[in-house]
Residue, then its C-alpha position, 0 to 999 in steps of 0.5 A: m639096332n633092328s635085325k631079323i632073326v634067322v631060324s633054321a627051317t629044319s631044326e626043332n625049337y620051342w615056339i610060343i605063338v600068340s593070337k589075340d590074347r591066347i596061345l596056340c598050342s598042341t594041347a593045354t597041357e603042352p603050351l610050348l610047341l616043339t616043332r620045326w619052322s617048316a611045319l608052321t606054314f600058316a605063320h610064315a607070313y609073320e616071319e619078320q615078327i619072330v623074337g627070341i626070348g631065351e632057352h628051354n631044355d637047351k633049345p631056343i624059344y621063339l615068340l611069334d605074335l600074330r596080333h589080332e589076325n585070324v589064321e586057320t591052323h590045326l592048333e588049339s588055343v588056350s588062355l593064359r589062365g588056362a595054361l596056369i591051371h594045366c602046366s608046370t610053374e617053369t612052363f608058365n613062367v616062360l609063357a608069362r614072359a612071352w605074353q608080356y613081351a608080346l604086349f610090350l611090342r604091341t603097345h610101343k610101336y610109337c614113341g611116347q615122347c615124340g610120336s615117331q616110329m620105334h624100333k626093336v633093339s637087337w641085343e635086349m628087349a627094348m624099343h628105341c626111338h631114333n628121332c629123340q633117343h627115347r628107349c622103353y623096356p617091358r613094364v612090370s607092375p609090382c603088386i603085394i598080396v597078403s594073408i592075415y590071421r588071428d588065433n585060428e581064423i583067416l581074414l578073407a575078402m570078396g573083391t568086386r570082380h569075384k562077386d559073380i563066382g562067389m570067391y573069397s581070397t587074400l587082399a592084394g593091390f598095386v605098389e604105389s610110387g615112392e613106397s616100399l613093399e611093406e608099406a604097400v602091405h600096410r596101406e592096402v590092408k588099411e584101405e580095403v578092410g580097415v584093420n592094422i597088422k603086425n609081424i609081416r613076413y615074406f612068403d613067395s612071389q609069382a609072375w602074374p601076366f594079367p597083364h604085366s604084374i609080379m605078385v609079392g606075397y606076405i603073411a601077417e598077423h592081425a594087430s588091431g581094428a575091426i573090419n570096415i570094407d572099402d565098398d568100391e573094391i570089396c563086396d564082403a570080408n570076414w574072419y573064417q575058421i580054418d575048417q569053415l572056409p568059403k570058396i577060395p582060389p586053387t593052389f596054382s595061384i599065389a593066393g591059394r598057396l598063401i591061404e594053404e601056408t597060413i593054415k599050416i602056421i595056425k595049426a602049428t601054433 
């Protein structure tokens, strides 16, 4: 099941090299390295860890995880959030997949069922235990994120983790076992700010590898109820006129695009 990937030393391929929780690259705007394996001399000691993760511009993409090792290299390093700011959506999605694969391989070295060493399956991204036949696949955690409006106002909240930077955003939360995405939207809104919503419509989705989520975005109208925040997760929440918004997320995030789209809907009504 576990076979070593043989990479041509002279052919140019795309490389995503992960060190700790950062991407090694030429520049933040070009986080996908296009180079030959022969040029990556600092990484040759990690050749056994090369993983193929698809193609980009008709060239193979290889992931190489240096894990927590410190290596000397001429390359810069960029965080995933930094890459999200600077690169295209297509490139970021490739990086998101690579990071989630790297995290999966790091955290599934041993079987969660019997404790034996696991081995990577050669034909798919999975780890397999030869002792008990347990097989694991990369985890993807679905989250909903929703923008809520009434008349010409948007409901925005400041989460506890955004308190230091003073940013207000849309509401979001993980989907729980046994519930639909739409049920999760209603539950999270009620739990976090105490209001009821109606006319939920799907907006878009975004890979969110922090560490392994998929954000599913919705827009909804306020139905009833006054704001009553959950103090454990929310510091503040209010209705804001669209021309008097507080500090909000940039539009490279789905939260920023949800707010942007909600403003368009309000202006069109």
